[in-house]
DRENZA-894615 format. One line per 10 residues: number of its first residue (from 1); their letters; for each residue y, z, x of C-alpha. Coordinates in steps of 0.2 Angstrom, whole numbers, plus 5000, padded with zeros to 4 digits. Layout:
NUM) a) Y Z X  ...
end
This chain:
1) mtesaaaphg) 5595 5959 5252  5594 5961 5233  5593 5948 5218  5611 5944 5222  5605 5934 5236  5606 5920 5224  5622 5910 5225  5633 5915 5210  5644 5899 5212  5629 5887 5214
11) vhltpcdiap) 5622 5878 5229  5629 5861 5230  5628 5859 5249  5610 5861 5257  5603 5858 5274  5602 5841 5282  5589 5835 5294  5593 5840 5312  5576 5836 5319  5582 5820 5327
21) yragntgvdy) 5593 5831 5338  5580 5843 5344  5576 5836 5361  5595 5835 5367  5597 5832 5385  5602 5849 5393  5584 5857 5394  5589 5867 5378  5583 5862 5362  5596 5856 5349
31) vttfdsgepg) 5610 5856 5363  5616 5839 5369  5630 5835 5381  5639 5819 5383  5647 5816 5400  5661 5803 5402  5660 5803 5421  5679 5805 5421  5689 5821 5425  5693 5832 5410
41) ahlminalth) 5688 5848 5400  5671 5852 5394  5672 5853 5375  5659 5861 5364  5657 5860 5345  5644 5873 5339  5636 5874 5322  5623 5886 5314  5629 5902 5322  5623 5908 5305
51) gnevcgahal) 5608 5898 5297  5615 5898 5280  5632 5890 5285  5626 5873 5284  5642 5863 5284  5642 5863 5303  5626 5854 5304  5633 5841 5292  5648 5839 5304  5637 5837 5320
61) rflferdvrp) 5626 5825 5311  5641 5815 5306  5647 5814 5324  5629 5810 5331  5627 5796 5318  5643 5788 5323  5639 5789 5342  5654 5800 5346  5657 5799 5365  5670 5807 5376
71) trgkltlgfa) 5682 5796 5385  5685 5810 5398  5677 5826 5402  5661 5832 5393  5657 5835 5375  5643 5846 5370  5636 5847 5352  5625 5862 5349  5615 5869 5334  5613 5888 5337
81) nvaayetfda) 5602 5898 5326  5590 5884 5321  5576 5897 5317  5587 5905 5303  5592 5887 5297  5574 5882 5295  5571 5897 5283  5584 5891 5270  5579 5893 5252  5591 5887 5239
91) shpylsrfve) 5586 5900 5227  5591 5914 5239  5602 5905 5251  5611 5920 5259  5595 5926 5266  5595 5913 5280  5610 5920 5288  5599 5926 5302  5581 5931 5306  5582 5948 5314
101) edfnrlwdee) 5600 5951 5318  5617 5943 5318  5618 5930 5331  5637 5932 5331  5637 5950 5336  5628 5948 5352  5641 5940 5364  5645 5954 5376  5638 5954 5393  5628 5970 5391
111) tldvgresve) 5619 5965 5375  5615 5948 5383  5609 5956 5399  5599 5971 5393  5580 5971 5389  5579 5972 5371  5572 5957 5361  5575 5948 5345  5574 5930 5339  5593 5929 5340
121) larareirpv) 5595 5937 5357  5582 5925 5364  5592 5910 5357  5608 5917 5364  5601 5919 5381  5594 5902 5380  5611 5894 5376  5621 5905 5387  5620 5894 5403  5628 5880 5393
131) idtvdrlldi) 5641 5891 5386  5645 5896 5403  5651 5879 5407  5662 5876 5392  5681 5876 5393  5685 5874 5375  5675 5879 5360  5675 5876 5341  5663 5887 5332  5660 5881 5314
141) hsvdlpqapm) 5657 5893 5300  5659 5896 5281  5661 5911 5270  5652 5920 5256  5665 5917 5242  5675 5901 5236  5691 5903 5246  5703 5894 5257  5697 5888 5274  5704 5897 5289
151) llagvraegr) 5704 5897 5308  5700 5913 5317  5710 5912 5333  5707 5929 5341  5721 5939 5350  5724 5929 5365  5738 5917 5366  5726 5903 5371  5717 5904 5355  5733 5904 5344
161) alaaalgapr) 5739 5889 5354  5722 5880 5350  5724 5884 5332  5741 5877 5332  5736 5861 5341  5722 5859 5328  5736 5859 5314  5724 5864 5300  5717 5873 5291  5733 5881 5285
171) hvvidaghaa) 5728 5900 5287  5726 5906 5305  5719 5924 5307  5723 5934 5322  5710 5947 5324  5700 5956 5338  5683 5953 5330  5670 5966 5324  5666 5983 5330  5647 5979 5327
181) gkrlrdyvrf) 5648 5967 5342  5656 5952 5350  5657 5935 5342  5654 5919 5352  5672 5915 5351  5676 5931 5359  5663 5929 5373  5670 5933 5391  5670 5915 5395  5685 5912 5384
191) ddpstgrasc) 5693 5929 5387  5702 5926 5403  5720 5920 5401  5721 5914 5419  5708 5900 5416  5716 5891 5402  5700 5891 5392  5700 5894 5374  5690 5896 5358  5693 5895 5339
201) lvecgyhfhe) 5681 5899 5324  5684 5889 5308  5678 5895 5292  5677 5880 5281  5676 5888 5264  5662 5893 5253  5645 5890 5261  5637 5879 5247  5652 5868 5242  5652 5850 5248
211) aaarvaiets) 5670 5853 5252  5665 5864 5267  5656 5850 5275  5672 5839 5273  5682 5853 5281  5670 5855 5295  5670 5836 5299  5689 5835 5298  5691 5850 5310  5679 5843 5322
221) lrflrchdav) 5689 5827 5323  5705 5837 5325  5697 5846 5339  5693 5830 5348  5710 5823 5344  5720 5838 5351  5711 5836 5368  5713 5817 5368  5694 5817 5371  5688 5802 5362
231) dpaflaehlg) 5694 5784 5359  5709 5784 5347  5701 5770 5337  5687 5782 5333  5699 5794 5326  5709 5781 5317  5693 5776 5308  5686 5793 5304  5701 5804 5303  5716 5793 5300
241) etddgeqlfi) 5733 5799 5298  5735 5818 5293  5749 5826 5285  5750 5843 5293  5759 5857 5283  5766 5873 5290  5752 5885 5296  5752 5904 5291  5748 5915 5306  5741 5932 5299
251) evsgpvtvet) 5738 5946 5311  5725 5958 5306  5730 5977 5307  5712 5983 5303  5697 5983 5292  5693 5993 5276  5676 5999 5280  5665 6005 5266  5660 6023 5267  5650 6026 5252
261) ddfafarafe) 5638 6017 5240  5651 6018 5227  5664 6005 5232  5673 5994 5220  5689 5983 5222  5703 5987 5209  5703 5968 5205  5695 5952 5210  5701 5946 5227  5698 5928 5232
271) gfevvprega) 5706 5929 5249  5724 5927 5256  5732 5936 5241  5748 5944 5247  5750 5962 5239  5769 5964 5239  5770 5983 5237  5765 5996 5250  5754 6009 5243  5747 5997 5229
281) ligadggkdi) 5729 6001 5224  5716 5988 5230  5700 5998 5228  5691 6014 5227  5677 6021 5238  5667 6036 5232  5682 6041 5221  5694 6039 5236  5708 6027 5232  5711 6013 5245
291) rtpypdcvmv) 5729 6007 5245  5739 5995 5255  5747 6002 5271  5762 5991 5271  5772 5979 5260  5767 5961 5259  5749 5965 5264  5737 5950 5265  5719 5952 5259  5708 5943 5272
301) mparepakgk) 5690 5938 5269  5685 5950 5255  5667 5954 5255  5656 5946 5242  5646 5962 5240  5654 5977 5249  5641 5988 5257  5641 6005 5266  5646 6003 5284  5652 5985 5282
311) tavrlgriv) 5669 5978 5280  5675 5976 5263  5691 5967 5267  5703 5965 5282  5721 5969 5280  5735 5958 5288  5753 5953 5290  5760 5936 5291  5768 5935 5308
end
């Protein structure tokens, strides 16, 4: 990565100490399961899929420090790519996203089963037996640029229903994931509609703004609330009453993939802008115009630095 690995919007949220949670109780470092002893779903809140997305670590610390416990079923709190997290350097904070490869592109069975090795694959294989027992997953992330928080619900009805039950953030993105590999939220465990299992990914806003930690904490509490998983008094104390507005569900039709080393947006996009006109210019790639394929086109997750072979932006419709 280049000099732009420095954060242009400042670093106001930095890693917190997660060493007290290393031992866990599952036989897997940094993974802890609380069992109520009562029937119910196995919920998991996962943080640090990417090492520089530190808001999830703050959310789990918040829950640990307040002795969260399920009143039915099980609750697992897990820190995923700790190796990347431990490399965090505030002067170049984007570099701690992963050590060798993206942990969130490894979750197809063939990749997990084959013999190649990396730091991230070793950790995914270590965590996988726990994931294989989870019924409902909330995976906490953040994004490269200051923009509105969002839920990524996948294409299954169960994911959309979970996003609706959470009630916030306002924007819900319906997408099939990445061609480069499956995300954890798209893992086969959560991909069978006959089981009732579901997963959701929350993007809590800009990586290094303190507001991202607040969104991560609130969304975690909402996740526990919508499953009736903890004492209502705990939620009343730490979440309180929420005023949920109408959510916008945005179906992604496809990505704009960068084809050359000469890509530029036509103007700055912060995310969720609605471009009203079909055929409107949104960028250029090696002299080729990139235009909206339909009216009222939503700009989803524009890249901080579009790079050849990567996604510059996803295009979507409000549904």
